[in-house]
N, CA, C and O atoms as a Tinker XYZ file with bonds, in Angstrom:
   156  protein
     1  N      0.836000   -1.177000    0.000000    73     2
     2  CA     0.000000    0.000000    0.000000    64     1     3
     3  C      0.881000    1.240000    0.000000    63     2     4     5
     4  O      1.952000    1.267000    0.606000    81     3
     5  N      0.415000    2.232000   -0.675000    73     3     6
     6  CA     1.162000    3.478000   -0.777000    64     5     7
     7  C      1.378000    4.124000    0.581000    63     6     8     9
     8  O      2.439000    4.689000    0.847000    81     7
     9  N      0.373000    4.038000    1.434000    73     7    10
    10  CA     0.463000    4.705000    2.728000    64     9    11
    11  C      1.623000    4.150000    3.550000    63    10    12    13
    12  O      2.332000    4.906000    4.214000    81    11
    13  N      1.816000    2.849000    3.508000    73    11    14
    14  CA     2.883000    2.244000    4.296000    64    13    15
    15  C      4.253000    2.595000    3.737000    63    14    16    17
    16  O      5.196000    2.809000    4.500000    81    15
    17  N      4.375000    2.657000    2.412000    73    15    18
    18  CA     5.644000    3.068000    1.812000    64    17    19
    19  C      5.978000    4.493000    2.216000    63    18    20    21
    20  O      7.126000    4.799000    2.535000    81    19
    21  N      4.985000    5.357000    2.204000    73    19    22
    22  CA     5.207000    6.757000    2.564000    64    21    23
    23  C      5.559000    6.893000    4.038000    63    22    24    25
    24  O      6.392000    7.718000    4.412000    81    23
    25  N      4.919000    6.078000    4.873000    73    23    26
    26  CA     5.191000    6.153000    6.305000    64    25    27
    27  C      6.608000    5.695000    6.617000    63    26    28    29
    28  O      7.198000    6.136000    7.604000    81    27
    29  N      7.153000    4.827000    5.798000    73    27    30
    30  CA     8.506000    4.334000    6.025000    64    29    31
    31  C      9.562000    5.300000    5.507000    63    30    32    33
    32  O     10.758000    5.037000    5.630000    81    31
    33  N      9.130000    6.415000    4.929000    73    31    34
    34  CA    10.061000    7.455000    4.530000    64    33    35
    35  C     10.610000    7.343000    3.127000    63    34    36    37
    36  O     11.555000    8.055000    2.786000    81    35
    37  N     10.059000    6.485000    2.313000    73    35    38
    38  CA    10.567000    6.342000    0.958000    64    37    39
    39  C     10.065000    7.447000    0.041000    63    38    40    41
    40  O     10.642000    7.671000   -1.023000    81    39
    41  N      9.021000    8.130000    0.426000    73    39    42
    42  CA     8.476000    9.249000   -0.328000    64    41    43
    43  C      8.036000   10.312000    0.671000    63    42    44    45
    44  O      7.675000    9.999000    1.805000    81    43
    45  N      8.069000   11.553000    0.247000    73    43    46
    46  CA     7.557000   12.590000    1.138000    64    45    47
    47  C      6.038000   12.469000    1.197000    63    46    48    49
    48  O      5.392000   12.139000    0.203000    81    47
    49  N      5.487000   12.736000    2.355000    73    47    50
    50  CA     4.064000   12.538000    2.576000    64    49    51
    51  C      3.401000   13.881000    2.836000    63    50    52    53
    52  O      3.822000   14.636000    3.712000    81    51
    53  N      2.367000   14.166000    2.072000    73    51    54
    54  CA     1.572000   15.356000    2.312000    64    53    55
    55  C      0.310000   14.976000    3.051000    63    54    56    57
    56  O     -0.162000   13.845000    2.940000    81    55
    57  N     -0.238000   15.908000    3.804000    73    55    58
    58  CA    -1.452000   15.596000    4.562000    64    57    59
    59  C     -2.599000   15.253000    3.623000    63    58    60    61
    60  O     -3.477000   14.467000    3.978000    81    59
    61  N     -2.597000   15.837000    2.425000    73    59    62
    62  CA    -3.627000   15.529000    1.438000    64    61    63
    63  C     -3.564000   14.056000    1.050000    63    62    64    65
    64  O     -4.593000   13.389000    0.948000    81    63
    65  N     -2.365000   13.560000    0.837000    73    63    66
    66  CA    -2.197000   12.165000    0.434000    64    65    67
    67  C     -2.590000   11.206000    1.552000    63    66    68    69
    68  O     -3.183000   10.157000    1.298000    81    67
    69  N     -2.264000   11.564000    2.774000    73    67    70
    70  CA    -2.640000   10.731000    3.919000    64    69    71
    71  C     -4.157000   10.680000    4.045000    63    70    72    73
    72  O     -4.728000    9.614000    4.274000    81    71
    73  N     -4.808000   11.828000    3.897000    73    71    74
    74  CA    -6.266000   11.884000    4.004000    64    73    75
    75  C     -6.919000   11.056000    2.898000    63    74    76    77
    76  O     -7.902000   10.358000    3.144000    81    75
    77  N     -6.383000   11.130000    1.693000    73    75    78
    78  CA    -6.929000   10.353000    0.581000    64    77    79
    79  C     -6.796000    8.863000    0.836000    63    78    80    81
    80  O     -7.721000    8.100000    0.558000    81    79
    81  N     -5.667000    8.446000    1.355000    73    79    82
    82  CA    -5.441000    7.028000    1.629000    64    81    83
    83  C     -6.365000    6.538000    2.742000    63    82    84    85
    84  O     -6.912000    5.439000    2.658000    81    83
    85  N     -6.537000    7.343000    3.773000    73    83    86
    86  CA    -7.443000    6.963000    4.866000    64    85    87
    87  C     -8.873000    6.858000    4.368000    63    86    88    89
    88  O     -9.585000    5.916000    4.716000    81    87
    89  N     -9.300000    7.822000    3.553000    73    87    90
    90  CA   -10.654000    7.792000    3.005000    64    89    91
    91  C    -10.844000    6.560000    2.133000    63    90    92    93
    92  O    -11.892000    5.917000    2.180000    81    91
    93  N     -9.834000    6.232000    1.340000    73    91    94
    94  CA    -9.906000    5.053000    0.479000    64    93    95
    95  C    -10.091000    3.792000    1.321000    63    94    96    97
    96  O    -10.899000    2.931000    0.976000    81    95
    97  N     -9.350000    3.677000    2.419000    73    95    98
    98  CA    -9.478000    2.510000    3.296000    64    97    99
    99  C    -10.848000    2.445000    3.958000    63    98   100   101
   100  O    -11.423000    1.366000    4.099000    81    99
   101  N    -11.370000    3.594000    4.364000    73    99   102
   102  CA   -12.698000    3.632000    4.980000    64   101   103
   103  C    -13.757000    3.190000    3.975000    63   102   104   105
   104  O    -14.653000    2.416000    4.314000    81   103
   105  N    -13.656000    3.675000    2.750000    73   103   106
   106  CA   -14.630000    3.302000    1.726000    64   105   107
   107  C    -14.546000    1.819000    1.381000    63   106   108   109
   108  O    -15.570000    1.166000    1.184000    81   107
   109  N    -13.338000    1.293000    1.308000    73   107   110
   110  CA   -13.178000   -0.142000    1.047000    64   109   111
   111  C    -13.824000   -0.944000    2.164000    63   110   112   113
   112  O    -14.547000   -1.907000    1.910000    81   111
   113  N    -13.561000   -0.545000    3.401000    73   111   114
   114  CA   -14.137000   -1.242000    4.554000    64   113   115
   115  C    -15.657000   -1.176000    4.517000    63   114   116   117
   116  O    -16.330000   -2.176000    4.765000    81   115
   117  N    -16.195000   -0.014000    4.213000    73   115   118
   118  CA   -17.640000    0.178000    4.202000    64   117   119
   119  C    -18.301000   -0.634000    3.088000    63   118   120   121
   120  O    -19.349000   -1.242000    3.303000    81   119
   121  N    -17.710000   -0.646000    1.933000    73   119   122
   122  CA   -18.321000   -1.313000    0.779000    64   121   123
   123  C    -18.181000   -2.823000    0.824000    63   122   124   125
   124  O    -19.030000   -3.531000    0.284000    81   123
   125  N    -17.147000   -3.327000    1.447000    73   123   126
   126  CA   -16.924000   -4.773000    1.456000    64   125   127
   127  C    -17.332000   -5.430000    2.762000    63   126   128   129
   128  O    -17.389000   -6.657000    2.847000    81   127
   129  N    -17.615000   -4.637000    3.771000    73   127   130
   130  CA   -18.012000   -5.141000    5.090000    64   129   131
   131  C    -16.955000   -6.089000    5.661000    63   130   132   133
   132  O    -17.279000   -7.139000    6.216000    81   131
   133  N    -15.687000   -5.698000    5.516000    73   131   134
   134  CA   -14.565000   -6.453000    6.071000    64   133   135
   135  C    -14.189000   -5.820000    7.406000    63   134   136   137
   136  O    -14.210000   -4.598000    7.553000    81   135
   137  N    -13.850000   -6.652000    8.363000    73   135   138
   138  CA   -13.463000   -6.111000    9.658000    64   137   139
   139  C    -12.164000   -5.315000    9.530000    63   138   140   141
   140  O    -11.344000   -5.617000    8.663000    81   139
   141  N    -11.967000   -4.311000   10.373000    73   139   142
   142  CA   -10.738000   -3.514000   10.316000    64   141   143
   143  C     -9.479000   -4.355000   10.499000    63   142   144   145
   144  O     -8.421000   -4.008000    9.975000    81   143
   145  N     -9.584000   -5.439000   11.226000    73   143   146
   146  CA    -8.431000   -6.308000   11.442000    64   145   147
   147  C     -7.992000   -6.945000   10.125000    63   146   148   149
   148  O     -6.796000   -7.119000    9.891000    81   147
   149  N     -8.940000   -7.290000    9.274000    73   147   150
   150  CA    -8.622000   -7.914000    7.987000    64   149   151
   151  C     -7.929000   -6.939000    7.047000    63   150   152   153
   152  O     -7.132000   -7.356000    6.207000    81   151
   153  N     -8.218000   -5.638000    7.174000    73   151   154
   154  CA    -7.560000   -4.643000    6.323000    64   153   155
   155  C     -6.128000   -4.514000    6.756000    63   154   156
   156  O     -5.376000   -3.728000    6.178000    81   155
């Protein structure tokens, strides 16, 4: 996942990118009804 690569310092991270990644994960969780642990 892009978020984990960015968190490890391989790319500079903007707050916009972090927010987009979090929103993407929330939408995936909501649409697939997968528990947060599975994500």
